[in-house]
matplotlib code that plots the C-alpha trace (Angstrom):
import matplotlib.pyplot as plt

x = [0.0, 1.4, 1.9, -1.1, -3.4, -2.3, -2.9, -6.4, -7.2, -6.0, -8.6, -11.5, -11.6, -12.9, -15.8, -18.1, -16.4, -19.5, -19.7, -16.0, -16.4, -19.4, -18.0, -14.3, -13.4, -11.3, -8.0, -7.4, -6.7, -4.0, -1.8, -1.8, -1.2, 1.9, 2.9, 2.6, 4.9, 7.5, 7.4, 6.1, 2.8, 2.9, 4.5, 3.9, 2.5, 2.3, -0.3, -0.2, -3.4, -5.8, -8.9, -11.7, -9.8, -9.9, -6.5, -6.6, -9.3, -7.0, -4.3, -6.7, -8.2, -4.7, -4.2, -1.6, -1.0, -1.7, -1.1, -2.8, -1.9, -4.8, -5.0, -8.8, -10.5, -13.8, -12.2, -10.2, -13.5, -15.0, -11.8, -11.7, -15.4, -14.8, -11.6, -11.5, -8.2, -6.3, -4.4, -5.6, -3.6, -5.1, -2.0, -0.3, 2.5, 4.6, 4.9, 4.1, 6.6, 7.9, 7.9, 10.9, 12.0, 9.9, 7.8, 8.4, 6.3, 5.1, 2.1, 0.5, -2.3, -3.3, -2.1, 1.7, 1.5, -0.1, 3.0, 5.9, 8.1, 11.2, 10.9, 8.3, 10.7, 13.2, 10.5, 9.1, 12.5, 13.1, 10.3, 11.4, 13.2, 16.4, 15.4, 11.9, 9.9, 8.0, 5.0, 3.3, 0.0, -0.9, -4.2, -4.4, -7.4, -6.6, -8.1, -10.7, -14.2, -16.6, -13.9, -16.2, -17.7, -14.3, -13.5, -16.8, -16.8, -13.8, -16.1, -17.9, -14.7, -13.8, -17.0, -17.1, -13.5, -10.2, -8.6, -7.0, -7.8, -5.2, -5.6, -7.4, -6.5, -3.3, -3.2, -2.3, 1.0, 2.0, 1.9, 5.4, 6.1, 7.6, 5.5, 6.9, 10.5, 11.4, 14.2, 15.9, 16.0, 19.0, 17.2, 16.4, 18.5, 15.8, 12.4, 9.7, 6.7, 3.3, 0.2, -3.5, -6.0, -9.8, -13.1, -15.8, -19.4, -21.2, -24.8, -25.3, -25.9, -23.0, -20.6, -21.6, -21.2, -17.7, -16.8, -18.0, -15.3, -12.5, -10.7, -10.7, -14.5, -15.2, -13.1, -15.3, -17.9, -21.4, -22.5, -19.7, -20.0, -23.8, -23.2, -20.5, -22.5, -25.6, -23.4, -21.7, -25.0, -26.6, -23.8, -24.2, -27.9, -27.5, -25.2, -27.8, -27.6, -24.3, -20.6, -17.5, -14.3, -10.9, -8.5, -4.8, -3.5, 0.3, 2.3, 5.9, 7.8, 11.2, 13.3, 15.5, 19.3, 19.7, 20.3, 17.4, 17.6, 19.2]
y = [0.0, 3.4, 6.3, 8.2, 5.2, 4.5, 8.1, 8.0, 4.8, 6.2, 8.9, 6.6, 5.5, 8.9, 9.0, 7.4, 7.6, 6.5, 3.3, 2.6, 3.1, 0.8, -2.2, -2.3, -4.9, -4.0, -5.7, -8.7, -7.4, -10.0, -8.3, -5.1, -7.2, -8.5, -5.0, -3.7, -6.5, -5.5, -1.7, -1.1, 0.0, 3.8, 4.7, 8.0, 6.9, 8.3, 6.4, 6.6, 6.1, 5.3, 5.5, 5.9, 4.2, 0.4, 0.1, 3.4, 2.1, -0.6, 2.0, 4.6, 1.9, 1.3, 4.9, 5.5, 9.0, 8.9, 11.4, 10.3, 11.4, 10.7, 11.6, 11.7, 14.7, 12.8, 9.8, 12.1, 13.8, 10.6, 9.6, 12.8, 12.5, 9.0, 9.7, 13.4, 12.8, 11.8, 14.6, 14.2, 15.7, 15.7, 15.2, 12.9, 11.3, 11.0, 14.8, 15.9, 18.1, 15.7, 16.7, 16.2, 12.7, 12.4, 9.3, 5.9, 4.0, 4.5, 2.3, 1.7, -0.8, -1.9, 1.4, 1.1, -0.4, 2.9, 4.9, 5.6, 2.5, 4.5, 6.8, 5.3, 3.4, 6.2, 8.8, 6.6, 6.1, 9.9, 10.6, 7.9, 8.6, 6.5, 2.9, 3.5, 1.0, 0.8, -1.5, -2.5, -4.5, -6.1, -7.8, -10.8, -12.7, -16.4, -19.7, -21.0, -20.2, -20.5, -21.9, -22.9, -19.5, -17.9, -20.3, -19.6, -15.9, -15.5, -16.1, -12.8, -10.9, -12.4, -11.2, -7.7, -6.6, -6.7, -8.6, -11.8, -15.0, -15.5, -19.2, -19.0, -17.6, -18.6, -20.6, -18.5, -20.5, -19.6, -15.8, -14.4, -13.4, -10.0, -8.8, -5.3, -6.4, -4.6, -7.0, -6.2, -2.5, -2.2, 0.3, -2.1, -3.9, -6.6, -7.3, -9.4, -11.0, -12.0, -13.3, -13.9, -15.8, -15.4, -16.0, -13.4, -14.1, -11.9, -11.8, -10.9, -7.3, -7.0, -8.5, -6.3, -3.3, -4.5, -4.7, -1.1, 0.0, -1.4, 1.0, -1.4, -1.9, 1.8, 2.6, 0.4, 2.0, 1.9, -0.7, -3.0, -2.6, -3.3, -6.3, -7.6, -7.1, -8.8, -11.8, -12.0, -11.5, -14.3, -16.7, -15.8, -16.2, -19.5, -20.6, -19.8, -16.0, -15.8, -16.6, -16.8, -14.9, -15.8, -13.0, -13.2, -10.2, -9.9, -7.7, -6.8, -4.7, -3.2, -1.9, 1.0, 0.6, 3.7, 3.1, 4.0, 7.3, 7.0]
z = [0.0, -1.0, 1.4, 0.0, 0.3, 3.8, 4.8, 3.4, 5.2, 8.5, 8.2, 7.8, 11.5, 12.6, 10.2, 12.8, 16.1, 18.1, 16.0, 16.5, 20.3, 20.4, 18.4, 18.8, 21.5, 24.6, 25.1, 27.5, 31.0, 31.5, 28.9, 31.0, 34.1, 32.3, 31.2, 34.8, 35.9, 33.3, 33.7, 37.2, 38.6, 38.1, 34.7, 33.0, 29.6, 26.1, 24.1, 20.3, 18.3, 21.2, 19.1, 21.7, 24.5, 24.0, 25.6, 27.5, 29.8, 31.3, 32.0, 33.5, 35.8, 37.1, 37.9, 35.3, 34.0, 30.3, 27.5, 24.3, 20.7, 18.4, 14.7, 14.4, 16.1, 16.4, 18.0, 20.3, 21.4, 22.4, 24.2, 26.2, 27.2, 28.5, 30.3, 31.4, 33.3, 30.1, 28.3, 24.7, 21.8, 18.3, 16.1, 13.7, 15.7, 12.6, 12.4, 15.9, 17.7, 20.2, 23.9, 26.2, 27.0, 30.1, 29.6, 31.3, 28.7, 25.2, 24.2, 20.8, 20.6, 17.1, 15.7, 15.4, 11.9, 10.7, 11.7, 9.3, 9.6, 8.8, 11.9, 14.3, 16.7, 16.8, 17.6, 20.4, 21.9, 21.7, 24.2, 26.7, 29.9, 30.4, 30.8, 29.5, 27.5, 24.2, 24.3, 21.1, 21.1, 17.8, 16.9, 14.6, 13.2, 13.6, 12.9, 15.4, 16.4, 13.5, 11.2, 8.3, 8.1, 7.7, 4.9, 3.2, 3.6, 1.3, -1.6, -0.6, -0.6, -4.0, -5.4, -4.0, -3.3, -5.0, -2.2, -3.4, -1.5, 1.3, 1.9, 5.2, 8.6, 10.3, 13.5, 16.5, 16.9, 13.4, 13.9, 14.5, 18.1, 17.1, 14.2, 14.4, 14.6, 17.8, 18.6, 15.3, 15.6, 17.9, 20.2, 23.0, 25.6, 25.8, 24.3, 26.1, 24.5, 25.8, 24.0, 24.6, 22.5, 23.0, 21.2, 20.8, 19.7, 17.3, 16.0, 12.3, 13.1, 15.5, 13.1, 10.2, 12.5, 13.5, 9.8, 9.3, 11.8, 9.6, 7.2, 4.2, 4.4, 4.9, 1.8, -0.5, -2.8, -1.4, -3.9, -3.2, 0.6, 0.4, -1.7, 0.6, 3.7, 2.2, 1.2, 4.7, 6.5, 4.5, 5.5, 9.2, 9.1, 7.5, 10.3, 12.9, 13.2, 15.1, 14.6, 16.9, 15.9, 17.4, 18.2, 19.0, 20.9, 21.2, 23.4, 22.6, 25.1, 24.3, 27.2, 26.0, 26.2, 28.3, 32.0, 34.4, 36.3, 39.8]

ax = plt.figure().add_subplot(projection="3d")
ax.plot(x, y, z, "-o")
ax.set_aspect("equal")
plt.show()
């Protein structure tokens, strides 16, 4: 995907911030339990691309001090309404004037892949205090749940999108442990990994709403999207009106090479 296309897709998430907030799942609490064990219980956090707070909630509940940088003004508005104590900055992290290196932890949950790969790790490290950490949470759709539905649904995408068939969803164990390649950057003295697999049930209406929060679906023409949703909805109805989707959430935590402050 070219730079222009990526930029355009990034903007689609804010087109219906209330929908995004309603349908996007929160992250497994155990991932943030593990993150707290790694970085301590009271870090000062910079969160990149929080959306409407799917990961922010777990940090606010722990009493962590969070500054959030969100590209979409509508998403940021919902985030601020939900979490008044969070400092919300509407900006593109790729071009944002970086503040002093005063954060213990930088977190990006299912948003890091939208950042410029040439500069994202360096910019994150630049705002960390000595010994600080970068935590990246990635979300993967993996085999499991209603497996036959996810095989059959590819025919809908073949009819109404330009996406080539991908040969099915990978098993959770086949997803690389370091999808963002933090261990290869040379910025970190150590990188730790955690993962969580879970199943989520969706009715026909709930699943179609979830799809409407994805950038690729929002970018389709109205005719194509309507046709795609009719096809997918028909498959779910034929399967009894609900399906189960399996998610893999991975946590990668890089501890910076700099020594902690005395």
